[in-house]
C-alpha positions as CSV (number, residue, x, y, z in Angstrom):
1,M,13.4,-12.0,-3.8
2,T,16.8,-11.3,-4.5
3,L,19.0,-8.4,-6.4
4,D,18.7,-10.7,-9.6
5,D,14.8,-9.9,-9.5
6,L,15.5,-6.1,-9.6
7,L,16.7,-3.8,-12.2
8,Y,18.8,-1.7,-10.4
9,K,22.6,-1.5,-9.1
10,P,23.1,-2.3,-5.3
11,G,23.1,0.6,-3.1
12,L,20.8,2.6,-5.1
13,L,18.7,3.7,-2.0
14,Q,21.7,3.8,0.2
15,G,21.0,6.8,2.6
16,Q,17.3,6.7,2.2
17,R,15.0,6.2,5.1
18,I,11.5,5.0,3.9
19,L,8.4,4.5,6.0
20,V,6.1,1.7,4.6
21,S,2.7,1.6,6.3
22,G,1.1,-2.1,6.2
23,G,4.7,-3.1,5.5
24,G,4.5,-6.4,7.4
25,T,2.5,-8.5,4.6
26,G,1.7,-8.7,1.0
27,L,2.7,-6.0,-1.3
28,G,4.1,-3.8,1.4
29,R,6.4,-6.6,2.5
30,V,7.4,-6.8,-1.1
31,M,8.2,-3.4,-1.5
32,S,10.2,-3.2,2.0
33,E,12.3,-5.9,1.1
34,A,13.3,-4.7,-2.4
35,M,14.0,-1.2,-0.8
36,L,16.1,-3.0,1.7
37,L,18.1,-5.1,-0.9
38,L,18.8,-1.9,-2.6
39,G,20.4,-0.4,0.7
40,A,17.7,1.7,2.3
41,D,16.6,1.8,6.0
42,V,13.1,0.9,5.9
43,V,10.7,1.5,8.5
44,I,7.4,-0.8,8.6
45,C,4.3,-0.3,10.7
46,G,1.1,-2.0,11.2
47,R,-1.5,-2.7,13.7
48,R,-0.2,-6.2,14.4
49,G,3.0,-6.1,16.4
50,E,3.9,-9.8,15.9
51,V,3.5,-9.5,12.2
52,V,5.7,-6.3,11.6
53,E,8.1,-7.5,14.3
54,T,8.5,-11.0,12.4
55,T,8.8,-9.5,8.9
56,A,11.5,-6.9,10.0
57,R,13.5,-10.0,11.6
58,E,13.2,-12.1,8.5
59,L,14.0,-9.5,6.3
60,N,17.2,-8.2,8.3
61,A,18.6,-11.9,8.8
62,A,18.1,-12.4,5.0
63,H,19.4,-9.2,3.5
64,A,20.9,-6.6,5.8
65,Q,24.1,-7.7,6.4
66,A,24.6,-7.7,2.5
67,S,22.6,-4.6,1.6
68,G,23.8,-2.3,4.3
69,G,20.1,-1.4,5.1
70,H,17.7,-2.2,7.9
71,V,14.3,-2.8,8.7
72,S,12.8,-1.1,11.8
73,A,9.1,-2.2,13.0
74,Y,6.6,-0.1,14.6
75,V,3.2,-0.9,16.0
76,C,0.6,1.9,14.8
77,D,-2.8,2.1,14.1
78,I,-3.0,4.8,11.5
79,R,-6.6,5.4,12.0
80,Q,-5.5,7.3,15.0
81,P,-3.6,10.7,14.5
82,D,-2.2,10.7,17.8
83,A,-0.6,7.3,17.4
84,I,1.0,8.5,14.2
85,T,2.2,11.5,15.7
86,E,3.6,9.3,18.4
87,M,5.1,6.7,16.1
88,L,6.8,9.6,13.9
89,D,8.5,11.0,17.0
90,K,9.9,8.0,17.7
91,V,11.2,7.5,14.2
92,W,12.6,10.9,14.0
93,A,14.3,10.4,17.1
94,A,15.7,6.8,16.7
95,Q,16.4,7.0,12.7
96,G,16.5,10.4,11.7
97,P,14.3,12.3,9.6
98,L,12.5,9.9,6.8
99,T,13.1,10.7,3.3
100,G,10.4,8.9,2.1
101,L,6.8,7.4,2.8
102,V,4.8,4.4,1.2
103,N,1.1,4.7,1.8
104,N,0.4,0.8,1.6
105,A,-1.8,0.4,4.4
106,A,-5.6,-0.5,3.3
107,G,-8.6,-2.5,4.0
108,N,-11.3,-3.6,1.4
109,F,-13.9,-6.2,1.3
110,I,-16.7,-7.1,-1.2
111,S,-20.4,-5.9,-0.4
112,R,-23.5,-4.9,-2.2
113,T,-23.4,-1.3,-1.2
114,E,-27.2,-1.4,0.3
115,D,-25.9,-3.9,2.9
116,L,-23.0,-1.7,4.2
117,S,-23.5,0.2,7.5
118,S,-21.7,3.7,8.2
119,R,-19.4,1.4,10.5
120,A,-18.6,-0.5,7.9
121,F,-17.8,2.5,5.4
122,D,-15.6,3.9,8.2
123,A,-13.6,0.6,8.6
124,I,-12.3,1.1,5.1
125,A,-12.1,5.0,5.0
126,N,-10.4,5.6,8.4
127,I,-7.5,3.5,7.1
128,V,-7.1,4.2,3.3
129,F,-8.7,7.6,3.3
130,R,-8.0,9.5,6.6
131,G,-5.2,7.3,7.7
132,S,-3.2,7.7,4.6
133,F,-3.7,11.4,4.7
134,N,-2.7,11.9,8.3
135,M,0.3,10.0,7.9
136,T,1.2,12.1,4.7
137,L,0.3,15.5,6.8
138,D,2.4,14.6,9.7
139,C,5.2,13.9,7.6
140,G,5.1,16.6,5.3
141,K,4.9,19.2,8.3
142,R,8.1,17.8,9.4
143,W,9.9,17.9,5.9
144,L,8.3,21.3,5.2
145,A,9.6,23.0,8.7
146,A,13.1,21.3,7.9
147,G,13.3,22.4,4.1
148,Q,14.0,18.7,3.4
149,K,13.3,16.8,0.1
150,A,11.2,13.9,0.2
151,S,9.0,11.4,-1.8
152,V,5.2,10.0,-1.2
153,L,4.1,7.0,-3.0
154,S,0.6,5.7,-2.6
155,I,-0.6,2.3,-3.4
156,L,-4.2,2.9,-5.1
157,T,-6.1,0.6,-7.7
158,T,-7.5,1.2,-11.3
159,W,-10.9,2.1,-9.7
160,V,-9.8,5.5,-9.2
161,W,-10.5,6.2,-13.0
162,N,-13.5,4.2,-13.4
163,G,-15.0,3.2,-9.9
164,S,-15.9,-0.3,-8.9
165,P,-19.4,-1.9,-8.1
166,F,-19.4,-3.7,-4.6
167,T,-16.3,-2.0,-3.3
168,V,-17.6,1.6,-2.9
169,P,-15.7,2.6,0.4
170,S,-12.5,1.3,-1.2
171,A,-13.2,3.1,-4.5
172,M,-14.0,6.3,-2.7
173,S,-11.2,6.2,-0.6
174,K,-8.6,5.5,-3.1
175,A,-10.0,8.0,-5.4
176,G,-9.3,10.6,-2.7
177,L,-5.8,9.7,-2.6
178,H,-5.4,9.8,-6.3
179,A,-6.7,13.4,-5.9
180,M,-4.4,14.1,-3.0
181,T,-1.5,12.8,-5.0
182,Q,-2.2,15.5,-8.0
183,S,-3.1,18.2,-5.5
184,L,0.1,18.0,-3.4
185,A,2.5,17.2,-6.1
186,V,1.6,21.1,-7.4
187,E,1.5,22.6,-4.0
188,W,4.6,21.1,-2.5
189,G,6.5,20.0,-5.8
190,G,8.3,23.5,-5.5
191,R,9.3,22.9,-1.9
192,G,11.0,19.5,-2.7
193,I,8.4,16.9,-1.8
194,R,7.2,14.6,-4.7
195,F,4.0,12.9,-5.0
196,N,3.1,9.7,-7.1
197,A,0.8,6.7,-6.9
198,I,0.8,2.9,-8.3
199,A,-2.4,1.6,-9.4
200,P,-1.8,-2.3,-9.4
201,G,-4.1,-4.9,-11.0
202,L,-4.2,-8.4,-9.9
203,F,-1.2,-9.3,-7.6
204,P,-2.6,-12.1,-5.4
205,T,-2.0,-11.6,-1.7
206,E,-3.6,-13.4,1.3
207,G,-5.4,-10.5,2.4
208,M,-6.9,-9.9,-1.1
209,S,-7.7,-13.6,-1.4
210,A,-9.9,-13.6,2.0
211,R,-11.8,-10.5,1.4
212,L,-12.1,-9.9,-2.4
213,N,-12.4,-13.4,-3.6
214,P,-14.5,-15.0,-0.7
215,G,-15.8,-17.7,-3.2
216,G,-12.5,-19.4,-3.1
217,G,-10.6,-20.8,-5.9
218,E,-7.6,-19.6,-8.0
219,H,-7.4,-15.9,-9.1
220,K,-7.8,-15.8,-13.1
221,P,-7.2,-12.5,-14.6
222,Q,-10.0,-13.0,-17.2
223,G,-9.9,-10.7,-20.0
224,N,-6.3,-9.6,-19.2
225,P,-4.5,-9.0,-22.8
226,M,-1.2,-10.4,-20.9
227,Q,-3.4,-13.7,-19.9
228,R,-1.8,-13.6,-16.4
229,A,-1.6,-11.8,-13.2
230,G,1.4,-9.8,-11.9
231,R,4.5,-10.9,-10.5
232,M,5.6,-9.3,-7.1
233,P,9.1,-8.1,-8.4
234,E,7.4,-6.2,-11.3
235,L,5.7,-4.1,-8.7
236,A,8.5,-3.7,-6.5
237,N,10.8,-2.3,-9.6
238,L,8.0,0.4,-10.2
239,A,8.0,1.3,-6.6
240,V,11.7,1.6,-6.4
241,Y,12.0,3.8,-9.7
242,L,9.5,6.2,-8.0
243,M,11.2,6.5,-4.7
244,S,14.6,6.9,-6.1
245,P,16.6,9.9,-7.1
246,G,16.5,8.8,-10.8
247,A,12.9,9.7,-10.8
248,D,13.0,13.3,-9.5
249,Y,11.2,14.6,-12.3
250,V,8.4,12.4,-12.0
251,N,5.7,14.0,-9.9
252,G,1.9,13.9,-9.8
253,Q,1.5,10.9,-11.7
254,T,-0.8,7.4,-10.9
255,I,0.7,4.6,-13.1
256,A,-1.2,1.4,-13.4
257,I,0.6,-1.8,-13.5
258,D,-1.9,-4.4,-14.6
259,G,-1.3,-5.6,-18.4
260,A,-3.9,-3.4,-19.6
261,Q,-6.7,-5.0,-17.5
262,W,-8.8,-2.2,-16.8
263,Q,-8.6,-0.9,-20.4
264,A,-9.7,-4.2,-21.5
265,T,-12.2,-4.9,-18.8
266,G,-12.9,-2.0,-16.5
267,G,-10.5,-3.9,-13.9
268,N,-13.2,-3.8,-11.3
269,F,-15.7,-6.1,-9.7
270,S,-18.8,-5.5,-12.3
271,P,-18.8,-9.1,-13.2
272,M,-20.4,-9.9,-9.9
273,L,-23.4,-8.0,-10.8
274,G,-24.9,-11.5,-11.8
275,W,-24.6,-12.9,-8.0
276,T,-27.5,-14.3,-6.3
277,D,-28.7,-13.5,-2.7
278,E,-27.3,-16.8,-1.7
279,Q,-23.8,-15.9,-3.2
280,W,-23.7,-12.7,-1.3
281,Q,-24.5,-14.5,2.0
282,R,-22.0,-16.9,1.6
283,A,-19.3,-14.1,0.8
284,R,-20.2,-12.4,4.0
285,E,-20.1,-15.4,6.3
286,H,-16.4,-16.0,4.7
287,I,-15.4,-12.5,5.2
288,A,-17.0,-12.5,8.9
289,R,-14.7,-15.3,9.7
290,T,-11.9,-13.9,8.2
291,D,-12.3,-10.6,10.3
292,A,-12.9,-12.9,13.4
293,A,-9.4,-14.5,12.8
294,D,-7.8,-11.2,12.2
295,R,-9.3,-9.9,15.6
296,A,-7.9,-12.8,17.5
297,K,-4.3,-12.4,16.2
298,R,-4.4,-8.8,17.1
299,G,-5.3,-9.7,20.6
């Protein structure tokens, strides 16, 4: 990505310090790169230390000198409230108070709901729902105590409006963050803290391909009025706008960026209603192999 991919003048985010959870890969990396290009000091965190450290090193080498910003990496499992507090203590001490938080860390996989265990549900909810809330709460307490203005952006899905079969833990968790966005926009908005969210459609990433398209093959946005998937700079431009000073009056909104996919088709996994038992078994096996590979990397 370069400044030519962005809509904004250089230095727009100079002086901003923004934490992006799950910032080492996928959409998190894209948003982190855009904010760095515009002068922000970006903090990325994730469970895999090698991933976030490599991303920070690569982004700094590509952009830090020209932009005036910097990327710092922290290992943090946001499923653990104590780990969040420990990380934020270090960030506040080393970088100074954050001015923004992007709740991007997530987990998801397709499964028939009757095949789920409570442990499988928690694997998603503890990251997306509880982890993002605890990140928001810990940052929020610090901002409120200091009387500081800040902005929180959460990355959701269009399923927050209509649900989705076969991704029920994610749909429930993302809907909870949608409610948090609206609720805290009112409760804390008058104290200088804004809350907004983005509901992306199809923006193909490695993680999405592994767990939400286990049959393999090209992602095709069937029924999308725009007849294409999203482009990463398009999402980055929206995220930058919502985190920028120019969006100071935008509060409590969840904005879809999906080419009107959900209006046209529902934008969820209902087409899988026709899958056979054999197809679901192959999907489970593929996802299990992906999870095992991820665990090996973290180890």
